[in-house]
N, C-alpha and C positions, 0 to 999 in steps of 0.2 A: 169431185168431191174427195176434200183434203183429209191429209194422211193425220191420224191424231198423234199429239208427241208420247214420245217414248217416258216422259216423265210427268206424267198428269196429276202426278200427288206433288208434287211440287212446284214452285213459278219464279218467275224470271222479274226483277223491278229495279226500272230502271228510272232514274228519279231526271229532268232535264229542263233547264233552264240557257234558251238562248237569247240573243238580240241580234238586231236587225245588220246587218254590216258584218258580222266576226268572223272573221277566219272561222269558228265556229261551223258556222250556218252551209260554209262551203263543202260543211262534210255529207249534206244530208243522202244524198245518192248513197255513199257506204255505209252510212250508218242503216236505211233502208232496208238497204243488201242482205246485211247483218242479220236485221228482224225475221228476214223472210227465212232466214236458215234458223236462228234459235227457233221457230214455230217448228218446228218439224219435230222437237227436240222438250217444247219445255214451253208452256201458256209462259205468256210474255204481257206486264203493264207498265206501260209509259206515263210517267206523271209526269206531266209538260206546263212548268209556271211563264215559259213565254208569254211575249207579246201576243192578240189576238190575233193580228195578221197571221203571226207567224205558226200561231196554234195549230190553225188549218189547212197551212200550209203542210206543216210536219203530218198532220192527218191523210191528207190527199197522196203523200208521199209513202209512209206508213203502209205494212199490209193487214190487208181486213181482219187477217186475226187476232192484231195489237190492241191489248184493250188500254186508250189513247182517253186518258184521265186530267182533270184538272186538280192541280194540290189543292186538300183545302184550309179555309180560312182561318190565317192563323189569329190565336186569340190573345191574349196575357202573358200568358205562364209561358212552362219549355219553349212553347216552337214557334216562338213570336216573329216576326217579321225583320225585328230588328235584329239577326241575327243570322246565322245561315242555313238562305233557301231550300236546302239540300234537303237536313234532316226534317223540315216538313214535308217534302217530295215523298221521301222514303216511308215516315208515318204512314201519309195518306194510301201509300201503296200494298203497304202494310195493314191498312184494317180494311183496306176494300181487297186483300185475300184472301179466298178461301182456303188456301193449302198450310202446311203446316211449316214444312219445307221451304226456306227460300232465298233466292239469289240475289243477292243489294252488287248490282254493278253500277259504276261512273259510266257514259255514253261513250268513251273512249274506249273500253276494257273489248278482246276479240275470242271469248271461249270457243271450242272446238268442242265437239260430241263429247270427245274422250275425257277433258279438262271438266265439262261441266257435270258430267255422269259423276268424277272423281267428286265432284268438291259436293254436290250432293248426297253419294253417297255417306261420307268424313261425317254426315249430321245426325248419322245413324248409333256413335259415340261419342256427339260432342251438343252443345248449343248453338256453336258460333264454331266458324273453319275460319284459318287464316290462309289462301294458297300465296305464290310467288306471281306477280307482276313481271314481264320483260318487256322490252320496246320492242315492236316489228312496223317499217322499216326501224330505219339507224342511221339519220339524216346527225351529222355533227356532235349535233348540241346534245342528240340523245346520250351519244358514247357520254357527256362530263354529265348525264346524268343518273347515266349506269353504272358511271365511279360510285357514284351515294349511295346506289342499291348495293353493289357489292360490301362497300365495307358495313353498310349494315347486316347482310349478310354473315360477314366474318365475325362481330362480335356476339349478335344474336337472331334478329330476324328484320327480314324489310317492313313499311306497313303496306298494302297494295289497295290498287284505287276498288277491290271489290271483295265481298265477303260472303261467305254464306252462315244462316243467321235460324234458331224455328223461333217460329210466328209465335208462338204461348208465352218465350224467355220472353221476347223483347217488349208482347203487351205488359205480360207482370212486373216489367219496372214503372209502367205508362210511359215507356220513351227512352228517351234519351236528351240531353242539352243542344240548343245550334252553336254549339261554339267553333273553333276553329279548324280543328284537330279534329272531327267530325268520326274519323272511321274510331280513331286511340278513343274516344270518348264512346262510342259502341258497345265495343268490347269491354271495356273496364266495368261496365254501366251491366253486361249480363254477366260479366263473374262477379261482379260487389254483390249481385241480388242469390250470387250462389251456382250459377254459372258453370260449365268449363269450356273450355278456350281450348283446340284444336290449331298447332299450327301445322302448314304441310310445306316448311320450305321447297319440295321437289315437285310439289306439281304446282307447273308454270302455265301460266295464264298470259297472254298477247293483249300487248294492248297499244292502242295507235300514239306514239309521238306527240306535244302537242308543237303549234308554229313556234318559231322563234319568236316572237313577240309574246306568247302567252308565256313563251318558255323564261324571257325576261323577264317578267311582272312575276313569276312564282318564284325569283331565288332567294327573297325578302320573308315571305308570305312560307317558303318552305323555314327558312330558320326561328321562324317567329313560334312555330311547333312544339321549338323545345320547351320553351317554358312549361312545359305541360311533361319535361322528363329532367331535373333540373340536374342531376347527377352530366347527363350527358352536354347542359347548358354551361357548367361549369369547366367543362373540358374544352368546350368551343371557344368561351368567352375568354381561353389562357393559347388562341392559337393563335393569334396574332401578335400579341406578347414575347411567348418564345421562339418566334421566325426575328420579333426586331430586336430582342436579346443576339439571338447567334448573327444577325447581320455585323449586330456591334464588335465581335469580337475579335483579339488580334488577327492578323491576317492569317498568321499561320493554322490557327485554328476555326478561322471562318469559312475557308470554303470545305475543312472534313464535315461539320457540321451542317453546313447546309444542304447540303449532296445526300447526310442522313436521314434530314427531314421530308427532302423529295422522296429520299428511296422509303421513307417506311411507309406511306399511304397506299404506294404501290403494291408491298410485300403484303400488307393488309385487305386490299383491298382483291389481291390475287386465292388468298385463302378464302376473301367471302367467295369467289370464284368457283373456287373446287370442289367447297360444303357443297352437299346435298345437290349433285347432278347439276351443277348451275354451270359447268362447263356445255350441256347441250347447247345453251342460250345464250349464255355470253361471252362473246371473244376476247379472247388476249387485250387485245386494242383498249377496253374499256380499262382497263388496270392502268392506262398510259393518264389517262386522265384524272384521277387520283391525288395528285398533288395542284390541281387547279382547282379541283370541287374542292381540296381544302383552303385554298386562297381564298374561293367565291365564300366559304360560311364565316373564315374567321372575320371576316370584312363584316359581311351582312348579320351576322348576330350581333353584331355592335351599332349597326342598323338596325336592328329588330330592340333592342333595350330603349333607343330612340323612343320607336313606336310606342312600345311600352310605357313609358314615363309621361309618354302624352295622351294615354286615354286610349292605346288599341292599333291597331293593324288596320287599314284600310282593307275593305272584302265588300264588294259585291255594292257598293253604294254606303257601306258604314261604316262602324269603326269597331272592330272585337277587342276584347282585351280580353279575355277567357281563350289560352291554346285548348285544354281541357281540365277539367277536375280531377283534382288527384285521386289514386284511388281508395285512400284514407277518408277524405269527403264522402264519393261513392258508397262505400258500403255501409255507411254511419245513416247514409237516405235509404236504400236498398235491402240492407241485411234481409237473409230469410226469407226472402219475396216468394222466391222458387223450391219454398221448400227441405228439408235440410235430404233430401231422397230427390233420388234422378230418375224414378219410375215413369216418369214423362218420356225419356229413352230411348224407343226403340226403332227395331233397326229399317232403314230408309227402302222405302218401297219401291226403288231400280232395280231394274233386268242385270241381273250376274252376269249378262253374256254383253254387256254395255261397257265392264271396266276392263 
């Protein structure tokens, strides 16, 4: 007889869509083992949009306790098939769940019992909770991408591959649009309707790094996300011109200027590493990759601009033009949908001994 989960009032939703022969499909055993651990703590729904053969293979590999379902057919509205299929998977899981407290996570996220309990507990005073991801293990390209995370932490907060959300809050909005930067869209949608966000930058949740080929594919797509953040976009578009101007300075001033431009990202990344207990999971070496990431973003943001002018960035067999809708647009659409009070926020039914 299986042990009941320690968080029966919450549910874990994992949207999945793998393709045959991809690097992700080779990670099935690791994912199945993770789901088996999860089931000891929380009920799990996997919304699987993979091809029929892969769907059946996944069903055979996953533990019997996993609720393994297909995404609902896309209609012609916000969750159309011409957009981000992950959003359709998430909303299918949200509608299929009977729990109020939901943890939504990509297939590379790896919660521990402690971090899962903590993220659910934070929903006692919020509609949406944003923890912090870190890579484990750390191949060389994950050090490179960790530099991006550290720079984000220095200025504000990073966007993880997992969120916790109240089901009632998300359903009140009717869902969120299938844009490229789907987690930002989800956060902004709930907040536009009157929901409360809680950012928890010291709640560390591991995730598996991508394979190198997938890492390369992410470079321009991640840059394109910044069309949803205009001030950040303006700074990134200025990176290459600033570096080019420094390189054209007279010899006596060129070297100090270039050294300063290389040192600044390292210092900024180190600030991000030291904030909110970051040193526990982010090694110092990752800060040394910050200048390389800055060079990469300075180039990729211009390539992203080219895709924008051409009608959108390629993604999952389609072109997505919208990175995410602005806060003002979403407020006009969703303002007041959660009401002017937060009486729906009640303490999460999570055993205190798990904290």
